N, C-alpha and C positions, 0 to 999 in steps of 0.2 A: 359494685364499689368499686372506687377508683384505688389503683393498686398501691398508694402509700398508705392510706386508710387500712387496707387488706392486710398490708404487712406491718401494720399500727408503726409507722415510723413515730407520728406525732405522739408521745405517750398518754398524756391526759385523754384526748380524745380517742385514744384506740380503747382504753379502760371502757370509757363512756361510751363507747358503740358497742365493745365486748357486753358491758352489761346489759345494755340496751336489748341486745339479743337473746340475752339469757333471760332474762324477763319478761323478753315478748312484747314489748313495747319500745315506745322510745321515752321512758320517763328519765333514765339515765342522762339523755341529752337536753336536760332542764324542761321538758313539757309535763306539766301535771298531770298522773295518770295515777288513780287509785291503786293500780298491783304493781307499783314499786314501793310497797308496805313493807315492815318487820317481818310480817308471816311468810313475803316470799323471799327473804334474804337468804333462808336458808336453801334454797334452790342455786347459789351461787356456789355451794360448796360442795363437791362432790364427793368429799370422803364421808359426809354425812349419810349419805344413801346406801345404807347396808345396813345389815343384819348383823346382831351380835350374840352370841349364844341361845339364837333361836329367837331374839327381840329386836325391834328398829333400835337402832342406837341411839343413845341419849349421852352427850359429849358434854361433860362439864367438868374438865380438867385443862379448860382453857389458859389458865392462869401459871401452869407449865407451859405449854405450846397450843396456840391456835391450830384451827384449822384453814388449809389456804383456799382462795376464790379462785375459781375457774380464769378471770381476768388474769392473776397474778402467775397463773401455770401458763397462760397462754402467751405472758408476754417472754418469760423466760424461754419458753419452744422457740418462741419466734427470733429471740436474739439467735440460738445456737443455728436455727434451721435457714437465718439469711444474712447475719454479721458475725458471724464468728470468725476473730482475731484477736491478738495481740493487740491490746488498741496506741495510737501513735498519731500523731496531726500532722507529720510530712510523711507518713507513708501511702500504700497502696489505700484502695477505696474502703476494701473493709475494715482496715485498721484505723482509717477516719471516722469510718460509721460507729464502731467498736467506742472510740474515746468520746464521740459526740453523745452516744447514748450513757455512756460510764459517767460523763461530767454532767451532762442533762439528768441524771440521778441524783447526784451530789447535789445541783443546784433546789430539786426537789425538795431533798430532807433540807436544805437550808431556811426555805421558805416553810416547811411543815414548822420547825421551832422557831422563826422570825431569828434568825442568827442574823448576822450583821454583814457575813459573809458567806459565799460557800467555802471560801478557803477555812472557816474555821470547823468543818466535818472531815474527821476523818476516819476511815473506813476500818472497819474492827470487826472481829467474826462473831461477837457479841457485846454483852453489858460485862461478862465477866472479861473478856480482855480489855474491854474500856477502862476497867478499874485497875487492870491490872500494868497498861499502860501508864498511867498516870500515878499509882504509886510505885513505879519503876523508874521511868524518865523524870518525873518533878519527886516525888516525895524522898528516894534515895539519894538526889541528889541536892537537895536544900535541908533536909533533915540534921540536927546536931542532937549530941547526947544529952538528955535532958526535955530535950522538946517534945511538945506532944500532939497528937492524932485524936479526936474526939470523933467517936461512933456510939451508936444508942444498943442498945441491948435487942433493939428489932432487928439486926440488919440481917438479910441472907448471908450466908457463907461464903459468897461470891465477893460481898463488900466488906467483908470480913479479915478474911486470911491476907488478901492483897497490903493489905495496909499492915496487919502484925507481921508479916515477912520484912515489911518495908521499917519498920521499927527495930525488929532484932539484927537488921542489916547495919543501923546507923545509931545503936544506944537510946535512940528513942524511946518513947512510950506510947501506947494506946489508954486510954480511957473511956470510959462507957456511960451514956446519958441514960438515964435511967425513963421507963412510959409509966402511963397510969395502969388503973387494973382493967382499963378498956384497949389500951396498946398504944394509947396517944403519946408522942414525944413530951415527958416535961419541960417545959419551957423552965421553968426555975431550976430544975436540975442544970439545966445547959447553961444557965445564967451561974451558978456555981461552980460549975466546970472549965467554962471558959476562962483564959488568962493568958499573961502576955508569952506564956509559953506554947501556946496554940498554934498549930501551924496550919491547920488544914482540919475542917469539920466535914463528916461523910456519910451520907445517912439516904434512906430512900426516900422517894416521896412519897411511895404508897407502901405499905408491909405484903408483904408477899401472904400472909398469915390471918390480919385482921383485915385488909383490905380500908384502913380510913387513910385518906388524903392529909397528909401533915403539910402546916404552912410555911411553905419553903419559901417565900419572901417574908415573913418575919424572921425565921432562922438566919438565911444569908446575910440581912442587916444586924442582926445580933452579933454573927460571928465577924461581919467585917467591921463593926466599933470594935472588936478585940483585936484587930488588924491579920484573921485568919483568912484562908482560902477556903472555899465552899466545893463540894463535890456532890451532885446528885445520882443518886441511882434510879432512873425513872423507867427501868421494865417493866413497873407494873400499872405506870400513870399513863406513858404515852398510847398503848393500845386503847386509852378510855377519856382521856380528857386532852383538849387542848394546852399545847405546850409552847410557851414565849420565855425565853431564855434571856431575853431581855429586860424581860419584868420582873421573871423570878429573881433574877440578883444573882443566881451562883455564878461561878468561873469555870465549872466545868459539869457535864452532866453524860451520861450515856442508856442507849436503849438497846433491845435486841430484836429485829425483825419478826424473828417467828413467834412472836409474843403478840404481836398485830398482824395476825393473817400474810405475812411474808415467808419468806424460804429461811428456812435455817441456815446457819455460817455465815451471818453477816448481821453487821450492827452498826453503832454508830458512837461514836464521842466526839460530842461538840467542846469544845474550847475557846475561849476568850482570847483574841490574838497575841495578847500580850503575855498571856499563861504557855501558850503554842511555841512563844520567843523563847520562853525560859526555860523548854525542853529539848533535852537532845534526841536525836531518832533511837526511837525506841528498839528497830532492826535496822539492818542495813545491807545494801543490795543496788538490784539496777534498779530502777524507775524512781528512787529517794535523790539520786544525785545525778547531777553529768557533768562532763570534761573527765570524768573518773580515769585517772592514769597514776603511773606508779609511784609518783611524788603527792598525789592527793585529788580533792574532787569538790565541786561546788554544790551544795546542798540546794536542793529545792526549798521553794520557801511554805510556810504555813502547813497547812495540812498534808500537805503533799509531800513532806520528808518522811511522812508516817508511812509512807506508802511503797515499802518494800517489795521487790518481786510483782509478778504476772499477777496481776487483779482479778477480783472476783465478777468479774464485770454483770454475769446473769443475774447473780442474785441481786444487787444491785440496783439492777433492772426491776428484778421483783420484789425490792422494798418501794420502789418508787410506785410501781403498779399498785401495791397495797394501800400507798396513803393517798393514791388517786382514787381507787374504789372508794375510802373515807369520804373523801369527799365529795364524791359522786353519790354516795347514799345519803351525805348529809351530815354533820356534826349534831345540829339540833334535834332531829329524828334518832339519829343512833344515842343520844343522851337521855333523851325521854322514854325509849325502849330500855336501856338500861336501869334508868330510874327506876321503871314500873318492873323489871325483873328482881334489883334488888329489895322494893318494896316488898313483894310476893314473898321472895323467898325467906327475907326476914319473919313475917306473919307466918308463914306454912312453919318451917325449923322451930318456933317456939310453941307450936301447937304435938309437936312430936314430944311424947313420954320419955322423960332421961336424958333429952338432948341438951348439951350443954355450948351456948354458944362461944367463941374467943373470940372479945373483940365489941366493937358498938353494936346496940342492938336498937339504933336507929338508923335510916337511911340517908341522913344526912353527912355532908363531905364523905363520902364513899363509895365504894366499886364493887360489883356482886362478885365479890370474894368471900368465902363463909368455911372458918375452919371451925370442927366442932368436937365431941367427945361425946359417945351416945354410953349411956349406964347398962351396964351388963357383959358390953362387947368390946372387944380390942379395935382399934382405929383399922388394925390392917386385916381384921375380921370382917367390918362392915364393909370395906374396899372389896375384899374377897366374894361376899353376899350379891353386893351392887354389880359389879360384874358380872354374875352368873345371869343379871335381868338385863342385861346389855346395856348395863348404865356407868360409865367411866368418871372416877374420882381417882383423887389421890391421898396417900396416907403416910405418915413414918414422922421424921420431924421434920419437915418440910424444910432442910438447911437453914432452920432456925430455932436450933435447940436452945440460945439464952433466953429467945422471949418465951419459948413452950414452958421453960421452967420457971419464968414471971408468972405464969398461968399455973403452976403446979403440976405440969405434966410434962411428957419427955416425947408423947407421940400425939399425933390427931388428924382426924381424915380432915378434905378439903374439899369443898367443890366451887367451882368457880365455872363465870356463865361470860358469854360473849355475843354480839348483835346476833347471832344465827339462834341464841337460845330461844323456847318458847314458853309462855306461863304452863302450858300444858306438859311441858317435859319438867317442868318444878313439882309441879304437883305428883306425876309419876313417881318422881325422887322421894317425894317427902311420903307417901303412901307405901315406897318399898321400905323407907326409915321405920316406921311407925310398926311394919310388919315382921323386921328384923327387932325391936325392943321387945314384942311380944314374944317369940320365938326365946328369945333370950330370957325371959322371966319365967315361960312355962320352962326351962331346962334346968 
């Protein structure tokens, strides 16, 4: 194999080549081969190949963080082995390579989102920092007393607290749009609460509790008619469904790498160029300005003015590798597999006595995220007993307490799948839940 490919100088080709090697065939290079099927995808994730509590690991906590694929890990290690340097276009060879790979990753993300330009892609540590950046650099600058921000009661804490803090600093206020009995945003209540005072509407594309895909295009159109900006928390949607920011009609959107097979500690904020122009730098330091002297500086343009300090090059490359992996496996095969997982999970959970599902009970407009309670057992006890059988889920208030209260609970358990989940794992999970329920009745 030639040296450039061996060292993965060409990101997408590198991931495809590594993918082919891991699958043991040339499927990832575009050749039809039955071995490149969902049942083989699990082999790409070394973290899944282990036992927990003496049982094979079943990982159903992907909504919190996904497992990492070997090609993603390879891409990160390759950078540190061969191109490790602080990026610079006019510096030494390694610095130039680092810059090319860093900016190449930005281009990959821009294409992934169908952004108008890579200059609209701001690197952040994750969705939470993306929300904070807009809530600080935009909202605190433009909000005035009695202005309003519209959120929904379904928001994750990371898409609630930054806006609340912004209103407390400016004299504005937060209003909350309600959801229906299954957690879908109420468009009627949105219309009632939109007004001339609304400056921004911020909401999750997909709830981390109910997994429902909210109609971003419709919400954006209604908000814009009222003269408001639109911010979308895409932390749960980016891993599962194609995103086209131009078609969605929003003004800003953020997602995290670690929820879509990439490394922790990096994510992106996308914002329209005009909105980025309205925002002052979130942090100051090197790389976000040039000609810095004791009397002044010249800010970088677009997304680059938010890039203070030494960048997280390796993890940007890792995120780009995760995006390449998704494209290599194929959006359509992934969507079909996850639709099958969703339908099967809903069917099997419906058969577990005493289980109450929070959210829609049909697979339409849904991703494989399932929050529930089990009669006779607390969510944390469900988690404990499943963990003893090697099954990883999440439990607690899921950082979405207002939504849980809307459902009449303060805690829930949550199982979530990704492309590496199998039907057999769902069956084992459902069997374990039924067993927990039987034991709770005996006690």
